[in-house]
C-alpha positions as CSV (number, residue, x, y, z in Angstrom):
1,M,-121.0,-98.4,-74.5
2,L,-119.1,-95.9,-76.5
3,S,-121.8,-96.1,-79.1
4,R,-124.3,-95.0,-76.6
5,L,-122.5,-91.6,-76.0
6,T,-124.3,-88.7,-77.6
7,A,-122.7,-86.1,-79.8
8,G,-123.1,-83.6,-77.0
9,A,-121.0,-85.7,-74.7
10,F,-118.2,-85.8,-77.2
11,K,-118.3,-82.0,-77.6
12,K,-118.2,-81.5,-73.8
13,A,-115.2,-83.8,-73.5
14,A,-113.4,-82.0,-76.4
15,G,-114.0,-78.6,-74.7
16,L,-112.7,-79.9,-71.4
17,G,-109.5,-81.1,-73.1
18,A,-109.0,-77.8,-74.8
19,A,-109.4,-75.9,-71.5
20,R,-106.8,-78.1,-69.9
21,S,-104.4,-77.5,-72.8
22,T,-104.9,-73.8,-72.4
23,V,-104.2,-73.9,-68.7
24,F,-101.0,-75.9,-69.1
25,S,-99.9,-73.6,-71.9
26,G,-100.5,-70.5,-69.8
27,F,-98.6,-72.1,-66.9
28,R,-95.6,-72.9,-69.1
29,T,-95.6,-69.3,-70.5
30,A,-95.8,-67.8,-67.0
31,S,-92.9,-70.1,-65.8
32,A,-90.8,-69.0,-68.8
33,R,-91.5,-65.3,-68.1
34,L,-90.6,-65.8,-64.4
35,A,-87.4,-67.6,-65.3
36,S,-86.5,-64.8,-67.7
37,T,-87.2,-62.2,-65.1
38,K,-85.0,-64.0,-62.6
39,A,-82.2,-64.4,-65.1
40,S,-82.2,-60.7,-66.2
41,P,-80.5,-59.2,-63.1
42,S,-77.7,-61.8,-63.3
43,A,-77.0,-61.0,-67.0
44,F,-77.1,-57.3,-66.3
45,E,-74.6,-57.6,-63.4
46,T,-72.3,-59.7,-65.5
47,L,-72.4,-57.1,-68.3
48,A,-71.8,-54.3,-65.8
49,N,-68.9,-56.1,-64.1
50,S,-67.3,-56.8,-67.5
51,R,-67.5,-53.2,-68.5
52,A,-66.1,-52.0,-65.2
53,A,-63.2,-54.5,-65.6
54,F,-62.5,-53.3,-69.1
55,A,-62.6,-49.7,-68.0
56,S,-60.2,-50.4,-65.2
57,V,-57.7,-52.2,-67.4
58,S,-57.9,-49.4,-70.0
59,L,-57.2,-46.7,-67.4
60,F,-54.3,-48.7,-66.0
61,T,-52.8,-49.2,-69.4
62,V,-53.2,-45.6,-70.5
63,G,-51.8,-44.4,-67.1
64,S,-48.8,-46.7,-67.4
65,I,-48.0,-45.6,-71.0
66,A,-48.4,-41.9,-70.0
67,W,-46.1,-42.4,-67.0
68,Y,-43.5,-44.2,-69.1
69,T,-43.6,-41.5,-71.7
70,H,-43.2,-38.8,-69.0
71,L,-40.1,-40.6,-67.6
72,Y,-38.4,-41.7,-70.8
73,G,-39.7,-39.4,-73.5
74,S,-40.9,-42.1,-75.9
75,L,-43.7,-44.7,-76.1
76,P,-42.8,-48.2,-74.9
77,F,-42.2,-50.9,-77.5
78,I,-42.3,-48.2,-80.2
79,G,-39.0,-46.7,-81.5
80,E,-38.8,-43.1,-82.2
81,V,-38.7,-41.9,-85.8
82,H,-35.4,-40.2,-86.7
83,A,-34.2,-38.5,-89.9
84,S,-31.1,-40.0,-91.4
85,H,-29.9,-37.0,-93.3
86,L,-27.6,-34.2,-92.0
87,S,-29.8,-31.5,-93.4
88,D,-32.8,-32.7,-91.3
89,E,-31.8,-34.1,-87.9
90,G,-28.2,-35.3,-88.2
91,L,-26.8,-38.8,-88.2
92,H,-29.0,-41.4,-86.6
93,P,-27.5,-42.2,-83.1
94,A,-26.9,-45.8,-82.1
95,A,-29.1,-47.4,-79.4
96,Y,-27.2,-47.9,-76.2
97,P,-28.1,-50.3,-73.3
98,W,-28.6,-47.7,-70.6
99,S,-29.2,-49.2,-67.1
100,H,-32.2,-46.9,-66.7
101,K,-33.8,-47.5,-70.1
102,G,-36.5,-50.1,-69.2
103,L,-39.8,-49.6,-67.5
104,F,-38.7,-51.5,-64.4
105,D,-35.0,-50.5,-64.5
106,S,-33.3,-48.1,-62.1
107,F,-30.5,-45.5,-62.3
108,D,-26.8,-46.3,-61.6
109,H,-26.3,-43.9,-58.7
110,A,-22.5,-44.2,-58.8
111,S,-22.7,-43.0,-62.4
112,I,-25.0,-40.2,-61.4
113,R,-22.4,-39.0,-58.9
114,R,-19.6,-39.1,-61.5
115,G,-21.9,-37.4,-64.0
116,Y,-22.5,-34.6,-61.6
117,Q,-18.8,-34.2,-61.2
118,V,-18.4,-33.9,-65.0
119,Y,-21.2,-31.4,-65.2
120,R,-19.7,-29.3,-62.4
121,E,-16.2,-29.3,-63.7
122,V,-16.8,-29.1,-67.4
123,C,-20.4,-28.3,-68.5
124,A,-21.3,-25.8,-65.7
125,A,-19.0,-23.2,-67.2
126,C,-21.6,-22.5,-70.0
127,H,-24.8,-24.5,-69.3
128,S,-27.3,-23.9,-66.5
129,L,-29.3,-26.5,-64.6
130,D,-32.2,-24.3,-63.6
131,R,-34.6,-27.0,-62.4
132,I,-32.3,-28.8,-60.0
133,A,-31.9,-27.6,-56.4
134,W,-29.1,-28.7,-54.2
135,R,-31.5,-30.8,-52.1
136,N,-32.3,-32.9,-55.1
137,L,-28.8,-34.5,-54.9
138,V,-29.3,-35.6,-51.3
139,G,-29.7,-39.4,-51.0
140,V,-29.3,-39.8,-54.8
141,S,-25.6,-39.1,-55.4
142,H,-24.4,-37.4,-52.3
143,T,-25.0,-37.2,-48.5
144,V,-26.7,-34.3,-46.9
145,D,-23.4,-33.0,-45.5
146,E,-21.6,-33.3,-48.8
147,V,-24.4,-31.3,-50.5
148,R,-24.5,-28.7,-47.8
149,V,-20.7,-28.1,-48.2
150,M,-21.1,-27.7,-52.0
151,A,-24.0,-25.3,-51.6
152,E,-22.1,-23.1,-49.1
153,E,-19.3,-22.7,-51.6
154,V,-21.6,-20.6,-53.8
155,E,-22.7,-17.0,-53.0
156,Y,-26.3,-16.1,-53.6
157,T,-27.9,-12.7,-53.7
158,D,-30.7,-12.4,-51.1
159,G,-32.7,-9.8,-49.4
160,P,-33.7,-7.1,-48.9
161,D,-32.5,-6.8,-45.3
162,A,-33.9,-4.5,-42.6
163,D,-32.3,-1.5,-44.4
164,G,-33.7,-2.5,-47.7
165,E,-30.4,-3.6,-49.1
166,M,-29.6,-6.8,-51.0
167,F,-26.8,-8.9,-49.6
168,Q,-24.7,-12.0,-50.4
169,R,-25.0,-15.2,-48.4
170,P,-23.7,-18.8,-48.6
171,G,-26.0,-21.2,-50.5
172,K,-28.3,-23.6,-48.7
173,L,-30.0,-26.9,-49.7
174,A,-33.2,-25.1,-50.9
175,D,-31.3,-23.0,-53.4
176,Y,-31.2,-24.0,-57.1
177,M,-28.0,-24.6,-59.0
178,P,-26.3,-21.3,-59.9
179,A,-26.4,-20.2,-63.6
180,P,-23.1,-19.4,-65.3
181,Y,-24.4,-16.1,-66.7
182,P,-26.7,-13.5,-65.2
183,N,-28.9,-13.2,-68.3
184,E,-29.3,-14.4,-71.9
185,E,-27.4,-11.5,-73.4
186,A,-24.3,-12.2,-71.3
187,A,-24.6,-15.9,-72.3
188,R,-24.7,-15.1,-76.0
189,A,-21.8,-12.5,-75.7
190,G,-19.6,-15.2,-74.1
191,N,-20.4,-17.8,-76.8
192,S,-20.1,-15.9,-80.1
193,G,-23.8,-15.3,-80.3
194,A,-24.9,-18.8,-79.5
195,L,-27.1,-19.5,-76.5
196,P,-26.0,-22.5,-74.5
197,P,-29.2,-24.4,-73.6
198,D,-30.3,-25.2,-70.1
199,L,-29.5,-28.9,-69.4
200,S,-32.3,-29.7,-67.0
201,L,-34.5,-31.2,-69.7
202,I,-32.0,-31.6,-72.5
203,I,-32.5,-35.4,-72.6
204,K,-36.2,-35.1,-73.1
205,A,-35.9,-32.1,-75.4
206,R,-33.8,-33.8,-78.1
207,H,-34.8,-36.6,-80.5
208,G,-33.0,-39.7,-79.5
209,G,-32.7,-38.6,-75.9
210,A,-29.7,-40.1,-74.1
211,D,-28.5,-41.9,-77.2
212,Y,-28.3,-38.6,-79.1
213,V,-26.5,-36.6,-76.4
214,F,-24.0,-39.4,-75.8
215,S,-23.3,-39.6,-79.6
216,L,-23.0,-35.8,-79.8
217,L,-20.5,-35.6,-77.0
218,T,-18.3,-38.4,-78.5
219,G,-18.9,-37.7,-82.2
220,Y,-16.6,-34.8,-82.9
221,M,-14.3,-35.4,-85.9
222,D,-12.7,-33.6,-88.9
223,P,-15.1,-32.8,-91.7
224,P,-15.1,-35.2,-94.6
225,A,-13.8,-34.2,-98.0
226,G,-16.0,-31.7,-99.7
227,V,-17.6,-30.4,-96.5
228,E,-16.7,-26.9,-95.5
229,I,-17.1,-25.6,-91.9
230,R,-16.9,-21.9,-91.4
231,E,-14.5,-20.4,-88.8
232,G,-15.6,-20.8,-85.2
233,M,-17.8,-23.9,-86.0
234,N,-17.0,-27.5,-85.4
235,Y,-18.0,-30.6,-87.3
236,N,-20.2,-33.2,-85.6
237,P,-22.3,-35.5,-87.9
238,Y,-24.9,-36.0,-85.1
239,F,-25.8,-32.3,-85.0
240,P,-28.4,-31.0,-87.5
241,G,-26.4,-29.7,-90.5
242,G,-23.1,-31.0,-89.1
243,A,-21.8,-27.7,-87.9
244,I,-22.0,-26.9,-84.2
245,S,-20.7,-23.9,-82.3
246,M,-19.8,-25.9,-79.2
247,A,-16.3,-27.3,-79.4
248,R,-15.4,-30.7,-78.2
249,L,-15.2,-30.6,-74.4
250,L,-14.4,-34.2,-73.2
251,F,-10.9,-35.6,-73.5
252,D,-9.4,-38.6,-71.8
253,G,-8.3,-37.8,-68.3
254,L,-10.0,-34.5,-68.1
255,V,-11.4,-35.2,-64.7
256,E,-10.2,-37.4,-61.9
257,Y,-12.9,-39.6,-60.5
258,E,-12.8,-40.1,-56.7
259,D,-13.8,-43.8,-57.1
260,G,-10.9,-44.5,-59.4
261,T,-13.0,-45.1,-62.5
262,P,-10.8,-44.3,-65.6
263,A,-12.0,-41.0,-67.0
264,T,-12.1,-41.8,-70.7
265,T,-14.1,-39.7,-73.1
266,S,-16.8,-42.3,-73.5
267,Q,-17.0,-42.9,-69.7
268,M,-17.4,-39.2,-68.9
269,A,-20.0,-38.9,-71.7
270,K,-21.9,-41.9,-70.3
271,D,-21.8,-40.6,-66.7
272,V,-22.9,-37.0,-67.5
273,V,-25.7,-38.4,-69.8
274,T,-26.9,-40.6,-66.9
275,F,-26.9,-37.6,-64.6
276,L,-28.9,-35.5,-67.0
277,S,-31.3,-38.4,-67.6
278,W,-31.9,-38.5,-63.9
279,A,-32.3,-34.7,-63.7
280,R,-35.1,-34.7,-66.3
281,A,-36.9,-37.6,-64.5
């Protein structure tokens, strides 16, 4: 029977097969395009979500590092670079295990209270604390009644009054800590030309931070052989150059702590450094 089919019939059958193949091929192409179109929004959303997550994590990380640096004056997990020669930055201070050193650590409030006592009885004779108001101590180291009594012991100039005159009044919680000198010239005149720095930000302002200030307060000694210190200066290897105008101030038993803590030189230095670390925070 196949032999009876004409050549035209074979051509017609071949054309029909080609048409069917073309239809099926077009259908598969359209299906693939449709699937691709449906998949595209999902891929875009995934990409957008991943970028948003990356941006959020980056902002959180940068913010955390910035806040840590603001609080502690150095980058976390990265030690500060210090010079190890007296002609540059003085002797490298040791690293001490401060209770407030870590990112999630807190201050020793009993030490802050003792440190304020050291500042008030020893340091305040020469050094100001311009950025700290009496109210800042409330709930941190003292009660509101204790702070109010301390503030009222200081006379502040206020006014003018109804007659245009300035007057003296007792201090109040909103007042800032009194300065030991009325101006810079008076401060220099009382310290052989040297200007005692304000201590509000001293921990942040010095390389080594709390470690440096503690080492400086406890590091006074006689100059080694061959080192000459001019009159009126004192030798301290932690101070740049080794010669410092400030004499040693802390000696065992200099203050009497109300909580019974022995007032050794190192204890007083630790407490006042803790107080100043809190002050700059």
